MARSE-31740 format. One record per residue (C-alpha): residue in one letter; x, y, z; residue number from 0. Coordinates in steps of 0.25 Angstrom, whole numbers, plus 5000, padded with zeros to 4 digits. Example, Ala and Ser with C-alpha at 12.3 -4.5 7.8 and 13.67 -1.06 7.14 Angstrom:
! residues 2
REC  type  east  north    up  seq
REC     A  5049   4982  5031    0
REC     S  5055   4996  5029    1
! end
This chain:
! residues 144
REC  type  east  north    up  seq
REC     S  5417   5422  5397    0
REC     C  5414   5407  5400    1
REC     D  5399   5410  5400    2
REC     D  5400   5417  5386    3
REC     I  5408   5405  5381    4
REC     A  5398   5396  5387    5
REC     T  5386   5403  5381    6
REC     L  5393   5402  5367    7
REC     S  5395   5388  5369    8
REC     K  5381   5385  5373    9
REC     Y  5377   5391  5359   10
REC     G  5387   5381  5352   11
REC     I  5398   5391  5350   12
REC     S  5410   5383  5352   13
REC     T  5424   5388  5357   14
REC     A  5430   5385  5344   15
REC     E  5419   5394  5337   16
REC     Y  5421   5406  5346   17
REC     Q  5433   5412  5338   18
REC     A  5426   5409  5325   19
REC     K  5414   5416  5329   20
REC     G  5422   5428  5334   21
REC     I  5420   5425  5349   22
REC     T  5434   5428  5352   23
REC     Y  5433   5436  5365   24
REC     S  5425   5437  5377   25
REC     S  5416   5449  5373   26
REC     V  5411   5442  5360   27
REC     A  5408   5429  5368   28
REC     E  5401   5438  5379   29
REC     N  5393   5445  5368   30
REC     V  5389   5433  5361   31
REC     S  5386   5426  5374   32
REC     K  5376   5437  5378   33
REC     M  5369   5436  5365   34
REC     L  5367   5421  5367   35
REC     N  5364   5421  5382   36
REC     T  5350   5426  5382   37
REC     S  5337   5418  5383   38
REC     D  5333   5422  5368   39
REC     S  5335   5412  5357   40
REC     Y  5340   5424  5348   41
REC     V  5350   5435  5347   42
REC     E  5348   5449  5342   43
REC     L  5358   5456  5333   44
REC     Y  5359   5470  5327   45
REC     R  5364   5475  5313   46
REC     A  5365   5489  5308   47
REC     V  5363   5489  5293   48
REC     G  5363   5499  5281   49
REC     V  5352   5503  5271   50
REC     D  5354   5491  5262   51
REC     E  5355   5480  5273   52
REC     F  5343   5487  5280   53
REC     E  5335   5486  5267   54
REC     D  5339   5472  5265   55
REC     I  5336   5467  5279   56
REC     M  5322   5474  5278   57
REC     S  5319   5467  5266   58
REC     S  5325   5453  5269   59
REC     N  5325   5452  5284   60
REC     I  5339   5446  5284   61
REC     F  5353   5450  5284   62
REC     R  5359   5448  5270   63
REC     P  5373   5450  5264   64
REC     S  5376   5464  5260   65
REC     P  5376   5466  5244   66
REC     S  5390   5470  5246   67
REC     G  5394   5456  5250   68
REC     F  5395   5458  5265   69
REC     V  5388   5446  5271   70
REC     S  5391   5446  5286   71
REC     K  5382   5454  5295   72
REC     Q  5386   5460  5308   73
REC     F  5377   5461  5320   74
REC     G  5378   5467  5334   75
REC     F  5372   5461  5347   76
REC     S  5367   5475  5351   77
REC     F  5358   5485  5344   78
REC     D  5364   5497  5351   79
REC     E  5378   5493  5347   80
REC     I  5374   5491  5333   81
REC     L  5367   5505  5333   82
REC     K  5380   5511  5338   83
REC     L  5388   5503  5328   84
REC     S  5379   5508  5316   85
REC     N  5383   5522  5319   86
REC     N  5396   5519  5313   87
REC     F  5389   5514  5300   88
REC     P  5382   5526  5294   89
REC     E  5375   5516  5284   90
REC     S  5368   5509  5295   91
REC     V  5353   5512  5294   92
REC     A  5347   5501  5303   93
REC     I  5349   5490  5313   94
REC     F  5343   5477  5313   95
REC     K  5341   5466  5324   96
REC     A  5343   5452  5320   97
REC     K  5337   5441  5329   98
REC     I  5344   5427  5327   99
REC     P  5344   5414  5335  100
REC     K  5356   5412  5344  101
REC     E  5359   5400  5336  102
REC     V  5362   5408  5324  103
REC     F  5369   5419  5332  104
REC     I  5380   5410  5337  105
REC     K  5383   5407  5322  106
REC     L  5387   5422  5320  107
REC     D  5401   5428  5320  108
REC     F  5404   5436  5333  109
REC     N  5417   5442  5329  110
REC     A  5417   5456  5336  111
REC     V  5416   5468  5328  112
REC     D  5414   5483  5332  113
REC     T  5416   5479  5346  114
REC     A  5417   5494  5351  115
REC     I  5402   5495  5348  116
REC     L  5397   5481  5347  117
REC     K  5400   5477  5361  118
REC     S  5388   5468  5363  119
REC     G  5394   5460  5351  120
REC     N  5391   5457  5336  121
REC     A  5389   5445  5327  122
REC     T  5392   5444  5312  123
REC     V  5383   5435  5303  124
REC     Q  5393   5429  5293  125
REC     E  5390   5425  5279  126
REC     D  5389   5410  5283  127
REC     V  5378   5413  5294  128
REC     L  5370   5424  5287  129
REC     K  5359   5415  5281  130
REC     I  5358   5407  5295  131
REC     F  5357   5421  5302  132
REC     N  5346   5426  5292  133
REC     D  5338   5413  5292  134
REC     S  5338   5414  5308  135
REC     L  5334   5428  5309  136
REC     L  5323   5429  5320  137
REC     E  5321   5444  5318  138
REC     V  5327   5455  5309  139
REC     K  5323   5469  5314  140
REC     Q  5327   5483  5311  141
REC     V  5330   5489  5325  142
REC     Y  5336   5503  5321  143
! end
């Protein structure tokens, strides 16, 4: 909607950047807008992890690239939806909440994935943003 686009514009996401950030249809714009349209200066994202990543996050308190070389990190906007999604991945052993400033959130990739479950939205931390993401983490907490 126009209100969603206005919210994105307020945060400096220009029309030209919408498609590059994956904001290509109204539900994505609406979900990102909901995350930004709060009185908080931060957003909370959720990620299900396997044993190796769990141990790495517990020791480092950041999200590092996988030893297998996969660098991007996928997060959902809703704990309940990530919990439901983790049922599809038997290797999932925990869910972490990452709290980041809104000015970092807007740098993420919002290409929609697993939309049948992640109805509230998702974001991908791509390789070029991972250091900024980790450096700006306000909180990393195991929530499941």
